[in-house]
C-alpha positions, 0 to 999 in steps of 0.5 A: 876361385871360380865356378864351373857351370854345368848342364846335363850335356856339358863335360868340363875337362882340363887336366893340367899335368906336371909334364911328360917327364913326370908321367914317364917316371911314373910309368917306368916303375911298375914294380911300385904297384904290381907285386907279381914275380916276373919281368916288365918290358916295353910300354906299348901304350899309355891311355888316359881314362876317367872315372867319376865321383858324384859331388853335386845333385839337383832334382828340379820341380816338375811343375810346368814353368818351374826351374832351379839351379844348385851351386856349391862353392868353398866356404873356406878357401886356400889350403883349408878348402876342398880336398880331393884324394886319389889312391890305388887302394891295394898298393897305398899309392896316393895323391891329394889336391886342393880344388879351386873351382866350384860347380853349378847345375841348372835344371828346367822343369822335371830334370834330374842331374848329377855332376861328378868330378872326373878322376884321371888315371893312366891305363898302361899296356906293357909287355910282361914276362912271367917268372920262368916263362919264355913268351912275352905278352901284353898286360894292363896296369894303372898309374895315378896321373901326376897332376899339377897340385897348384891348379889341378883342374881335375874336370867335371861332367854333368849327367841326366839321371833318373829322378830316384837317383837324386831323391835317394840322397835327400836328407832331412829336414825338409822345407815347405815352399810355394803354394801361394797365389803368386809365383815364387822366386827365391834363393836358399843356402846352407854351409856344411862339411862335405865328406864323399868317399868311393871305391872304383873298380878299374878292369885289368883285362877286357874279360868280363868279371876279370881281375881289377884294381881298386881306385879309392877317391874322397872329397872333403871340406867345408862348402857353401851350397846355394839353391835358386828356384822358381815356382808358378802360382798355386804349386807347393813343394818340399825342398830337401838338401842332399847327402853325402853329396851337395845339392837339393831336390824338390818333392811335390807337397 
């Protein structure tokens, strides 16, 4: 198990697939995910697109010279480790992977960052002939990507966000830190069960407020969360853990 280090300017993206033949089998059976009456024809294009699932956050102290890092790793490795499940909710198509890489966020004074897993799906543009029609037209649909279940390397991205986006996830209890006459450099850690779920709308056309398909995503498992921070002298903060995502935030005392 390794740890991927992210900053707010980093995108980590490795999507190792089972092979082109598996993707061709998936895109050759649109009836599995579309129930409309009609006939599907040639595939025009297959485009890989990514949705995000937030999993790790950090709001660093905003005092001059302060810094912090937040890391999560898997406290239970192997088959009992972190699980990522993806599904096209409307049609019950699902895929589940065991993740083997943790994430680390680094933040300088006042930075707020959220790291997300990148969830891959294929957007398929295909010719479609409605029932009792005589003219073909292009129509979009989505397929789950056939990812190698042994080493999925789903990918991750870190985004700079407004501080409130992280603070809104703070979870009691809080811990008072700093405030003494000397600088503070310390590491704190906790272990807990991570349970994150989301439903993501995937547009089926370019029309605003047009039809969409729902991608369901969840991450669950036991993780070890570690936060390291440095504070200058005579500055005090309250440190909170985050929920439901992993990570921490610092609020002036």
